[in-house]
C-alpha positions in Angstrom: 19.7 -20.3 -19.2 20.1 -21.8 -22.6 22.8 -20.4 -24.9 21.5 -17.7 -27.3 23.1 -15.2 -29.6 23.3 -11.7 -28.2 24.8 -8.5 -29.6 26.9 -6.6 -27.1 28.8 -3.4 -27.0 31.7 -2.5 -24.6 30.9 0.4 -22.4 34.3 2.1 -22.0 35.1 5.5 -23.5 36.5 4.0 -26.7 34.0 4.2 -29.6 31.7 1.2 -29.2 32.6 -2.1 -31.0 29.9 -4.7 -31.7 30.3 -8.4 -31.1 28.1 -11.4 -31.8 28.3 -14.3 -29.4 27.2 -17.8 -30.4 27.7 -19.2 -26.9 26.9 -16.8 -24.2 26.2 -17.6 -20.6 26.0 -14.9 -18.0 26.5 -14.6 -14.3 24.5 -12.4 -11.9 27.0 -11.4 -9.3 26.4 -10.1 -5.7 26.1 -6.6 -7.0 23.5 -7.7 -9.6 25.9 -6.9 -12.4 26.2 -9.0 -15.6 29.4 -10.8 -16.2 29.8 -12.7 -19.5 31.2 -16.2 -19.3 32.6 -18.4 -22.0 32.1 -16.1 -24.9 33.0 -16.8 -28.4 34.7 -14.7 -29.6 35.8 -12.9 -26.4 35.5 -9.1 -26.6 38.8 -7.2 -26.5 37.5 -4.3 -24.5 35.7 -4.0 -21.2 33.9 -1.4 -19.2 31.3 -0.9 -16.6 28.5 -3.5 -16.5 24.8 -2.7 -16.1 22.1 -4.0 -13.9 20.6 -7.3 -14.9 17.0 -7.3 -16.1 16.5 -10.7 -14.4 18.2 -13.4 -12.6 20.4 -15.4 -15.0 23.3 -17.5 -13.9 25.2 -20.7 -14.5 27.7 -20.8 -11.7 29.0 -24.2 -12.6 30.4 -23.0 -16.0 34.2 -22.6 -16.3 34.7 -18.9 -17.2 36.9 -18.1 -20.2 36.0 -14.4 -20.4 35.0 -12.0 -17.6 34.7 -8.8 -19.6 31.8 -6.7 -18.4 29.5 -5.5 -21.2 26.2 -3.9 -21.9 23.7 -6.2 -23.4 21.6 -4.6 -26.2 18.0 -5.6 -26.4 17.8 -6.9 -22.8 18.4 -10.4 -21.5 15.5 -11.6 -19.4 12.5 -12.9 -21.3 10.5 -12.7 -18.1 9.7 -9.8 -15.8 8.1 -10.5 -12.4 6.2 -7.9 -10.5 4.1 -8.5 -7.4 3.5 -12.1 -8.3 2.8 -11.5 -12.0 5.0 -13.0 -14.6 5.2 -11.0 -17.8 6.8 -12.4 -21.0 7.3 -10.6 -24.3 6.4 -12.7 -27.2 7.8 -10.4 -29.8 6.3 -7.4 -31.6 3.2 -6.3 -29.5 2.7 -9.8 -28.0 2.7 -10.5 -24.3 1.8 -13.3 -21.9 0.8 -12.4 -18.3 0.5 -15.2 -15.7 -0.7 -15.3 -12.2 -2.7 -18.5 -11.8 -4.6 -17.4 -14.9 -2.9 -16.9 -18.3 -3.6 -13.8 -20.3 -2.3 -13.2 -23.8 -2.3 -9.8 -25.6 -1.8 -9.7 -29.4 0.0 -13.1 -29.8 1.8 -13.1 -33.1 4.0 -15.8 -34.6 3.5 -18.0 -31.5 4.7 -21.5 -32.1 3.3 -23.0 -28.9 2.4 -21.8 -25.5 0.5 -22.2 -22.2 -3.3 -22.6 -22.6 -4.9 -19.2 -22.6 -7.7 -18.2 -20.1 -8.0 -14.8 -21.8 -6.8 -13.5 -25.2 -7.0 -9.8 -25.9 -6.7 -8.6 -29.5 -6.2 -4.9 -30.1 -7.2 -4.7 -33.8 -7.5 -6.7 -37.1 -4.1 -6.0 -38.7 -2.2 -9.2 -39.5 0.6 -8.6 -36.9 -2.0 -8.4 -34.1 -4.7 -10.8 -35.3 -2.8 -14.0 -35.9 -5.4 -16.8 -36.2 -2.7 -19.4 -36.3 -1.2 -18.2 -33.0 -4.6 -18.0 -31.4 -5.4 -21.6 -32.4 -2.2 -22.8 -30.7 -3.0 -21.3 -27.3 -6.9 -21.2 -27.3 -9.2 -23.9 -25.8 -12.9 -24.2 -25.2 -12.2 -22.5 -21.8 -10.7 -19.3 -23.5 -12.4 -16.0 -23.6 -11.4 -13.5 -26.3 -11.9 -9.8 -26.0 -11.5 -7.7 -29.1 -13.1 -5.4 -31.6 -16.3 -6.2 -33.6 -14.2 -6.4 -36.8 -11.9 -9.0 -35.3 -14.8 -11.0 -33.8 -16.3 -11.4 -37.2 -13.0 -12.8 -38.5 -12.8 -15.3 -35.6 -16.3 -16.8 -36.0 -15.0 -20.3 -36.5 -12.6 -20.3 -33.6 -13.3 -22.9 -30.8 -13.3 -20.9 -27.6 -15.7 -20.3 -24.7 -16.8 -16.9 -26.0 -15.7 -13.9 -28.1 -16.6 -10.6 -26.6 -16.8 -7.6 -28.9 -15.9 -4.3 -27.3 -15.4 -0.6 -28.0 -13.1 1.8 -26.1 -14.5 2.8 -22.7 -15.8 -0.6 -21.5 -14.9 -2.6 -18.5 -15.3 -6.4 -18.4 -14.7 -8.8 -15.5 -13.6 -12.3 -16.5 -12.9 -14.8 -13.7 -11.7 -12.1 -11.3 -9.6 -10.3 -14.0 -10.6 -6.8 -14.9 -10.2 -5.8 -18.6 -10.7 -2.1 -19.5 -10.8 -1.2 -23.2 -9.2 2.2 -24.0 -8.6 4.2 -27.2 -5.6 3.5 -29.5 -5.1 5.5 -32.6 -2.7 7.7 -34.7 -2.5 11.4 -34.8 0.7 11.9 -36.9 1.4 8.6 -38.7 -0.3 8.4 -42.1 -0.5 5.9 -45.0 -1.5 8.8 -47.2 -2.5 12.4 -46.6 -5.3 12.6 -44.1 -5.5 8.8 -43.7 -3.8 7.5 -40.5 -2.7 3.9 -40.2 -5.0 3.5 -37.2 -7.8 6.0 -37.1 -9.8 7.1 -34.1 -13.0 6.3 -36.0 -12.1 2.6 -36.3 -12.2 2.3 -32.5 -9.2 0.0 -32.2 -8.2 -0.9 -28.7 -5.7 -0.6 -26.0 -6.2 -2.5 -22.7 -5.8 -2.0 -19.0 -5.6 -5.4 -17.4 -5.9 -5.6 -13.6 -4.6 -8.9 -12.0 -3.7 -9.3 -8.3 -4.2 -5.5 -7.9 -1.6 -4.7 -10.5 -2.7 -2.5 -13.4 -1.0 -3.2 -16.8 -1.6 -0.9 -19.7 -1.1 -2.2 -23.2 -1.3 0.8 -25.4 -1.9 -1.0 -28.7 -0.8 0.6 -32.0 -1.0 4.3 -31.1 0.6 7.7 -31.0 0.7 9.8 -27.9 -2.9 10.7 -27.3 -4.8 12.5 -24.6 -6.7 9.4 -23.5 -3.4 7.8 -22.3 -3.5 9.6 -19.0 -4.8 6.6 -17.1 -4.6 6.7 -13.3 -2.5 4.4 -11.2 -0.8 2.4 -14.0 1.8 0.0 -12.6 3.2 -1.3 -15.8 3.0 0.3 -19.3 3.6 -1.7 -22.4 4.4 1.0 -25.0 5.2 0.9 -28.8 8.5 2.6 -29.7 9.4 1.8 -33.3 7.9 4.8 -35.1 6.4 4.5 -38.7 3.0 3.1 -37.5 3.2 4.0 -33.8 5.1 6.2 -31.4 8.8 6.7 -31.8 11.0 6.1 -28.9 11.1 9.8 -28.2 7.3 10.1 -28.3 6.9 7.1 -26.1 9.3 8.6 -23.6 7.3 11.8 -23.5 4.1 9.7 -23.1 5.6 7.9 -20.1 5.9 11.3 -18.3 2.1 11.7 -18.6 1.2 8.0 -17.9 3.5 7.9 -14.9 3.8 4.1 -14.7 6.1 2.5 -12.1 7.6 0.4 -14.9 7.5 0.5 -18.7 8.3 -2.3 -21.2 8.9 -1.3 -24.8 7.2 -3.2 -27.7 6.5 -3.0 -31.4 10.0 -3.6 -32.7 12.1 -6.5 -34.0 9.5 -8.0 -36.4 7.8 -5.5 -38.8 9.7 -2.3 -38.1 12.2 -1.1 -35.6 14.9 -2.9 -33.6 16.5 -3.1 -30.2 18.1 0.3 -30.6 14.6 1.8 -30.4 14.0 0.0 -27.1 17.3 1.1 -25.8 16.7 4.7 -26.8 13.3 4.7 -25.1 15.0 3.2 -21.9 17.5 6.1 -21.9 14.8 8.8 -22.4 11.9 7.5 -20.3 11.0 9.1 -17.0 10.4 5.7 -15.3 12.1 2.4 -14.7 12.3 0.5 -18.0 12.8 -3.2 -18.6 13.8 -4.3 -22.1 12.9 -8.0 -22.5 14.2 -10.6 -24.9 11.6 -12.5 -26.9 10.4 -15.6 -25.2 
């Protein structure tokens, strides 16, 4: 694991103190707890550690600090589930790999694996990023998106761009892509004008790979159409302002009933890791908070 800055907070009963580490390496011990090693500066307080989000270790490093702390914002940039590898690219962006590579809403992507499929939920700049698409697309790539986005990608060199509306099911090289509604009911840019209206037919997606159903909600509030059966992994926005708040997303998780949820839509435009952590605390399912790849 390469050294990265993390914000941490001690988990004893003393009021939390925040620390920023410029050199952090962590060890996954036999109990799957996180133990900080060689931190700078070293925290002065320690408390109970938490379960790791992924396997991260450097056992050859000489420890200078063994205080146990809770990592805010998650550690792992990769979540593995039944052979699928899911990476959070920041904001609403994800990469899903299992032989094939699927991207959803890639935004501010500098470089990446060549895409077999790219899914774009709607035309807003933080979801439709033509620069990011060009960096990962190839003549073998299929894009599924709204008619509005298709018209804006007319010059993109890919295999095909499929325009879809909510309620469709598309099979691409053995991968099932279902398009589902995604819209606001209580987030407005002006009275009576939601940021994402139902009439605009913006998209969420259910991607089925290797028998695993992954629901990407898109930019949405909690809506009746969210009650999709047999969702394994739900990717849910949590920042508020334009999408669900952490509290609303936690309530939505009770209706969606996924096995695992991963929060998104924070850290770039609006919201931060505290929204993700609050969702994790309130949600009715297992939650993995990922760090940006």
